[in-house]
C-alpha positions as a printed NumPy array, in Angstrom:
array([[-28.427, -84.089,  -0.873],
       [-28.891, -80.308,  -0.924],
       [-28.6  , -80.162,   2.852],
       [-25.362, -82.126,   2.712],
       [-23.943, -79.739,   0.061],
       [-24.748, -76.712,   2.178],
       [-23.159, -78.34 ,   5.209],
       [-19.96 , -79.066,   3.319],
       [-19.845, -75.508,   1.94 ],
       [-20.346, -74.086,   5.402],
       [-17.584, -76.248,   6.768],
       [-15.234, -75.114,   3.999],
       [-16.047, -71.435,   4.652],
       [-15.417, -71.903,   8.366],
       [-12.11 , -73.565,   7.662],
       [-11.067, -70.718,   5.361],
       [-12.093, -68.133,   7.943],
       [-10.152, -69.87 ,  10.672],
       [ -7.139, -70.205,   8.411],
       [ -7.325, -66.488,   7.482],
       [ -7.577, -65.464,  11.112],
       [ -4.646, -67.688,  11.971],
       [ -2.66 , -66.236,   9.071],
       [ -3.424, -62.665,  10.203],
       [ -2.338, -63.519,  13.736],
       [  0.842, -65.07 ,  12.378],
       [  1.527, -61.923,  10.292],
       [  1.042, -59.732,  13.344],
       [  3.415, -61.934,  15.348],
       [  6.002, -61.856,  12.572],
       [  5.711, -58.101,  12.19 ],
       [  6.232, -57.479,  15.894],
       [  9.236, -59.792,  15.989],
       [ 10.71 , -58.259,  12.826],
       [ 10.15 , -54.686,  14.038],
       [ 12.056, -55.458,  17.242],
       [ 15.004, -56.852,  15.261],
       [ 15.022, -53.868,  12.889],
       [ 15.035, -51.32 ,  15.702],
       [ 17.62 , -53.165,  17.805],
       [ 20.123, -54.261,  15.172],
       [ 19.59 , -51.932,  12.203],
       [ 18.167, -48.713,  13.719],
       [ 15.175, -48.873,  11.348],
       [ 11.797, -47.559,  12.527],
       [  8.984, -50.031,  13.12 ],
       [  6.699, -48.404,  10.548],
       [  9.187, -49.386,   7.809],
       [  8.121, -53.066,   7.978],
       [  4.922, -54.754,   6.822],
       [  3.936, -58.452,   6.635],
       [  1.368, -60.164,   4.401],
       [  0.929, -63.969,   4.248],
       [  4.372, -64.517,   5.67 ],
       [  6.12 , -62.157,   3.231],
       [  8.094, -59.473,   5.11 ],
       [  8.618, -56.184,   3.277],
       [ 11.157, -53.68 ,   4.62 ],
       [ 11.446, -50.162,   3.204],
       [ 14.963, -48.91 ,   3.834],
       [ 18.063, -47.741,   2.049],
       [ 20.747, -50.366,   2.812],
       [ 24.09 , -51.402,   1.445],
       [ 24.388, -54.853,  -0.108],
       [ 26.083, -56.19 ,   3.052],
       [ 23.375, -54.758,   5.333],
       [ 20.642, -56.076,   3.048],
       [ 22.081, -59.625,   3.222],
       [ 22.479, -59.493,   7.   ],
       [ 18.909, -58.216,   7.446],
       [ 17.473, -60.889,   5.18 ],
       [ 19.297, -63.622,   7.097],
       [ 18.069, -62.307,  10.457],
       [ 14.42 , -62.058,   9.38 ],
       [ 14.333, -65.413,   7.601],
       [ 15.065, -67.129,  10.917],
       [ 11.716, -65.932,  12.325],
       [  9.189, -68.777,  12.432],
       [  6.56 , -68.415,   9.697],
       [  8.538, -66.082,   7.411],
       [  8.156, -67.206,   3.808],
       [ 10.139, -64.438,   2.089],
       [ 11.977, -61.185,   2.849],
       [ 11.72 , -58.261,   0.417],
       [ 13.863, -55.13 ,   0.906],
       [ 12.736, -52.073,  -1.105],
       [ 14.184, -48.592,  -1.334],
       [ 12.66 , -46.164,   1.187],
       [ 10.343, -43.626,  -0.441],
       [ 11.721, -40.119,   0.06 ],
       [  9.584, -37.932,   2.258],
       [  7.783, -35.208,   0.317],
       [  9.576, -31.897,   0.598],
       [  7.254, -29.033,   1.374],
       [  7.821, -26.133,  -1.02 ],
       [  9.529, -23.18 ,   0.559],
       [  7.025, -20.44 ,   1.268],
       [  7.264, -17.849,  -1.458],
       [  8.292, -14.43 ,  -0.206],
       [  5.785, -11.762,  -1.207],
       [  7.096,  -9.421,  -3.866],
       [  8.594,  -6.222,  -2.526],
       [  7.523,  -4.421,  -5.705],
       [  4.029,  -3.026,  -6.123],
       [  2.685,  -1.574,  -9.339],
       [  0.153,   1.271,  -9.107],
       [ -0.044,   1.342,  -5.28 ],
       [ -3.299,   2.81 ,  -3.97 ],
       [ -1.991,   4.633,  -0.906],
       [  0.254,   7.679,  -1.014],
       [  3.279,   7.526,   1.285],
       [  3.264,  11.312,   1.674],
       [ -0.22 ,  12.505,   2.565],
       [ -1.701,  15.66 ,   0.954],
       [ -1.235,  19.013,   2.66 ],
       [ -4.709,  20.208,   3.612],
       [ -4.079,  23.96 ,   3.784],
       [ -1.609,  24.285,   0.885],
       [ -3.531,  26.282,  -1.775],
       [ -1.443,  24.717,  -4.531],
       [ -1.593,  21.023,  -3.609],
       [ -2.783,  18.872,  -6.561],
       [ -6.305,  17.706,  -5.68 ],
       [ -9.952,  17.886,  -6.682],
       [-11.354,  20.916,  -4.876],
       [-13.692,  23.87 ,  -5.249],
       [-14.169,  26.984,  -3.131],
       [-15.923,  30.308,  -3.   ],
       [-13.54 ,  33.129,  -2.064],
       [-14.376,  36.679,  -1.086],
       [-11.461,  39.036,  -1.683],
       [-11.028,  41.706,   0.975],
       [-10.007,  45.264,  -0.032],
       [ -9.541,  44.244,  -3.666],
       [-10.881,  46.342,  -6.519],
       [-10.267,  44.068,  -9.504],
       [-11.793,  40.939,  -7.957],
       [-14.294,  40.469,  -5.154],
       [-16.284,  37.233,  -5.594],
       [-14.18 ,  34.388,  -6.942],
       [-14.746,  30.722,  -7.651],
       [-11.54 ,  28.737,  -7.237],
       [-11.323,  25.194,  -8.606],
       [ -8.585,  22.627,  -8.995],
       [ -8.485,  19.32 , -10.813],
       [ -5.516,  17.197,  -9.887],
       [ -4.158,  14.207,  -8.062],
       [ -1.054,  12.357,  -6.961],
       [ -0.852,   8.949,  -8.628],
       [  1.585,   6.266,  -7.466],
       [  3.279,   4.314, -10.256],
       [  5.77 ,   1.996,  -8.585],
       [  6.575,   1.204,  -4.949],
       [  9.359,  -0.817,  -3.33 ],
       [  8.902,  -2.13 ,   0.205],
       [ 12.009,  -2.266,   2.411],
       [ 10.115,  -4.138,   5.145],
       [ 10.826,  -2.606,   8.573],
       [ 12.925,   0.089,   6.851],
       [  9.945,   1.669,   5.106],
       [  8.919,   2.016,   1.47 ],
       [  9.85 ,   4.139,  -1.536],
       [  7.335,   5.251,  -4.171],
       [  7.632,   6.846,  -7.592],
       [  4.589,   8.716,  -8.858],
       [  3.25 ,  11.537, -10.961],
       [  1.339,  14.689, -10.03 ],
       [ -0.778,  16.838, -12.263],
       [ -3.237,  19.639, -11.712],
       [ -5.008,  22.628, -13.19 ],
       [ -5.748,  25.534, -10.827],
       [ -8.234,  28.111, -12.06 ],
       [-10.142,  31.116, -10.698],
       [-13.318,  32.659, -12.155],
       [-14.742,  36.131, -11.612],
       [-18.27 ,  35.563, -10.287],
       [-19.024,  39.281, -10.439],
       [-18.684,  39.32 , -14.237],
       [-21.63 ,  38.69 , -16.532],
       [-20.296,  35.375, -17.846],
       [-18.18 ,  34.269, -14.87 ],
       [-14.949,  35.024, -16.742],
       [-11.947,  32.729, -16.403],
       [ -9.313,  34.964, -14.836],
       [ -6.238,  32.77 , -14.38 ],
       [ -5.295,  29.144, -15.009],
       [ -2.122,  27.499, -13.734],
       [ -0.92 ,  24.172, -15.136],
       [  1.161,  22.005, -12.834],
       [  3.008,  18.737, -13.433],
       [  5.521,  16.915, -11.215],
       [  7.476,  13.718, -10.748],
       [  7.495,  13.004,  -6.98 ],
       [  9.583,  10.412,  -5.151],
       [  8.12 ,   9.636,  -1.717],
       [  9.447,   7.716,   1.265],
       [  7.513,   6.518,   4.291],
       [  8.493,   4.718,   7.469],
       [  6.208,   4.614,  10.477],
       [  5.177,   8.144,  11.414],
       [  7.79 ,   9.749,   9.144],
       [  7.369,  10.534,   5.45 ],
       [  9.131,  12.658,   2.867],
       [  8.606,  13.794,  -0.712],
       [ 11.114,  15.088,  -3.23 ],
       [  9.751,  16.293,  -6.542],
       [ 10.753,  18.123,  -9.688],
       [  7.908,  20.112, -11.188],
       [  6.79 ,  22.578, -13.83 ],
       [  4.184,  25.316, -13.568],
       [  2.957,  27.727, -16.214],
       [  0.311,  30.414, -15.925],
       [ -2.24 ,  31.853, -18.367],
       [ -4.899,  34.564, -18.321],
       [ -8.436,  33.814, -19.493],
       [ -9.476,  35.218, -22.88 ],
       [-12.618,  36.933, -21.588],
       [-10.675,  38.528, -18.758],
       [ -8.077,  39.781, -21.241],
       [-10.769,  41.343, -23.42 ],
       [-12.664,  42.812, -20.48 ],
       [ -9.809,  44.185, -18.366],
       [ -6.949,  44.451, -20.864],
       [ -4.372,  43.709, -18.131],
       [ -0.619,  43.542, -18.539],
       [  0.047,  39.88 , -19.295],
       [  3.218,  38.251, -17.935],
       [  4.507,  34.948, -19.279],
       [  5.028,  33.111, -15.987],
       [  6.606,  29.687, -16.384],
       [  9.186,  27.906, -14.265],
       [ 10.727,  24.578, -13.276],
       [ 11.62 ,  23.882,  -9.663],
       [ 12.32 ,  21.172,  -7.126],
       [ 11.35 ,  20.911,  -3.483],
       [ 11.729,  18.577,  -0.518],
       [  9.04 ,  18.203,   2.144],
       [  9.327,  16.267,   5.424],
       [  6.356,  15.189,   7.557],
       [  5.919,  13.565,  10.96 ],
       [  2.8  ,  12.221,  12.665],
       [  3.064,  13.375,  16.276],
       [  0.187,  11.287,  17.606],
       [ -3.261,  12.32 ,  18.864],
       [ -4.167,  13.397,  15.302],
       [ -1.336,  15.948,  15.037],
       [  1.022,  16.277,  12.078],
       [  3.896,  18.682,  11.443],
       [  5.687,  19.274,   8.142],
       [  8.295,  21.527,   6.612],
       [ 10.755,  21.907,   3.771],
       [ 11.906,  24.119,   0.97 ],
       [ 12.637,  24.37 ,  -2.713],
       [ 14.414,  26.222,  -5.468],
       [ 13.399,  27.449,  -8.924],
       [ 16.206,  26.459, -11.307],
       [ 14.68 ,  27.781, -14.535],
       [ 12.181,  30.613, -14.836],
       [ 10.511,  33.103, -17.132],
       [ 10.651,  35.973, -16.269],
       [ 14.305,  35.582, -15.388],
       [ 14.163,  37.973, -12.43 ],
       [ 11.657,  35.848, -10.507],
       [ 12.891,  35.089,  -6.981],
       [ 14.26 ,  31.537,  -6.751],
       [ 14.111,  30.377,  -3.135],
       [ 11.102,  29.182,  -1.113],
       [ 10.355,  27.659,   2.283],
       [  7.244,  25.946,   3.621],
       [  6.023,  24.774,   7.022],
       [  2.752,  23.86 ,   8.638],
       [  0.714,  21.639,  10.87 ],
       [ -2.55 ,  19.692,  10.837],
       [ -4.975,  18.302,  13.37 ],
       [ -7.443,  15.51 ,  12.715],
       [ -9.738,  14.959,  15.685],
       [-11.426,  11.878,  17.054],
       [-14.495,  10.844,  15.049],
       [-18.032,  11.372,  16.209],
       [-21.012,   9.557,  14.761],
       [-23.622,  11.137,  12.512],
       [-24.505,   7.737,  11.087],
       [-21.079,   7.893,   9.41 ],
       [-17.646,   8.972,  10.723],
       [-17.074,  12.731,  10.942],
       [-13.907,  14.347,  12.284],
       [-13.009,  17.929,  13.104],
       [-10.004,  19.126,  11.132],
       [ -7.726,  22.151,  11.347],
       [ -4.652,  23.026,   9.306],
       [ -2.178,  25.88 ,   8.891],
       [  0.184,  26.344,   5.949],
       [  2.97 ,  28.933,   5.875],
       [  5.021,  29.692,   2.775],
       [  7.957,  32.072,   2.367],
       [  9.148,  33.143,  -1.083],
       [ 12.219,  35.072,  -2.026],
       [ 10.057,  36.865,  -4.602],
       [  7.892,  38.2  ,  -1.744],
       [ 10.825,  39.293,   0.419],
       [ 10.376,  36.165,   2.601],
       [  7.172,  37.569,   4.118],
       [  4.863,  34.708,   5.128],
       [  1.856,  33.643,   3.071],
       [ -0.588,  32.486,   5.747],
       [ -3.301,  29.935,   4.993],
       [ -5.359,  28.544,   7.935],
       [ -8.283,  26.121,   7.373],
       [-10.848,  24.656,   9.799],
       [-13.79 ,  22.361,   9.162],
       [-15.036,  18.8  ,   9.072],
       [-13.749,  15.685,   7.377],
       [-16.212,  13.032,   6.3  ],
       [-14.158,   9.856,   6.296],
       [-12.341,   7.506,   8.608],
       [ -8.943,   9.137,   8.846],
       [ -5.896,  10.754,   7.254],
       [ -4.881,   8.923,   4.108],
       [ -8.15 ,   6.989,   3.758],
       [ -9.769,   6.685,   0.365],
       [-12.73 ,   8.827,  -0.684],
       [-12.777,  11.326,   2.121],
       [-14.465,  14.723,   1.847],
       [-13.472,  17.863,   3.728],
       [-15.603,  21.   ,   4.058],
       [-13.44 ,  23.909,   5.178],
       [-13.59 ,  27.548,   6.174],
       [-10.525,  29.133,   4.577],
       [ -8.466,  32.275,   4.963],
       [ -5.46 ,  33.492,   3.013],
       [ -3.178,  36.49 ,   3.472],
       [ -0.072,  36.889,   1.329],
       [  1.244,  37.002,  -2.222],
       [ -1.304,  35.575,  -4.657],
       [ -0.758,  31.886,  -5.501],
       [ -2.338,  32.577,  -8.916],
       [  0.578,  32.751, -11.329],
       [ -0.314,  35.87 , -13.345],
       [ -0.779,  37.803, -10.097],
       [  2.29 ,  36.579,  -8.207],
       [  3.273,  40.147,  -7.3  ],
       [ -0.196,  41.041,  -5.906],
       [ -0.832,  40.881,  -2.196],
       [ -4.305,  39.464,  -1.572],
       [ -6.501,  38.577,   1.38 ],
       [ -9.623,  36.445,   1.188],
       [-12.023,  34.35 ,   3.214],
       [-13.727,  31.354,   1.674],
       [-15.713,  28.168,   1.972],
       [-14.332,  25.148,   0.153],
       [-14.541,  21.409,  -0.331],
       [-11.713,  18.953,  -0.946],
       [-11.942,  15.367,  -2.198],
       [ -9.363,  12.653,  -1.506],
       [ -9.487,   9.547,  -3.659]])
């Protein structure tokens, strides 16, 4: 009895399997036939039709008249039990790629690179200076604490970029020959620069203030004639990278408010820099040379000459955290505010940090 039951069950399963296979073959036949009709008469792609157990489903957007004509045509296919026409699902629309913002807050890179040999460029630096043929000062420590800090930058794409920033610095010299290394002079500098850069060209326009003060110990020790030197000025500097590590720059400025009032107003500046190919000491090292020339109406337009040569420890101009060690020379009117009428000459050894 058990054997007979198993035999009947097996026969039923076989029948179902055969019927399912036949149904699947019929659905495939119907689908092929229907796809041909859809493509020929209704210009509907073959992948818009599916068939299951004789039920034909077509995904397409059709008018009522087209829907009725399609249903009639497909119903005539042998084996079709029902025709269902559904609305075609809209293709997903890929979101438009978002354009990167042209604005950048607190950009890290300066568009106008620092001037290496300018003795009054805002930077972190220290140097020993030996004054030649000078009675009041001989051995001097010169330090500066300053930086250029970008606030906001707008990118014009292939037309360059514009950056608004701030500059601030304190420049000070100390008399190393005195018993307590007296502070001799301190200059306070603040500016609002607007910089532009495109390819090898860059420019900076800035409005700035500088005031100068003598150190208390120096006043007590030397009792010099103190002058209240304070002024506001603007300048424009242009720079171009010539290739092969060479850079040239130039520009000028004007003092529009000053104390004392008879201080000469006009000034010009020019210079050049060379940054050589790196050689390997386990880290990149480059030879560097720079020359800065400044001409001031106050000095009768005679040049203030400042050449520097040395080594740069870092990967290149404008890179972060580079260190320069430089032999320095200066010949001209003193850049130290209280002594602006003194002609000085010194040689020195200094270090500059770029962040």
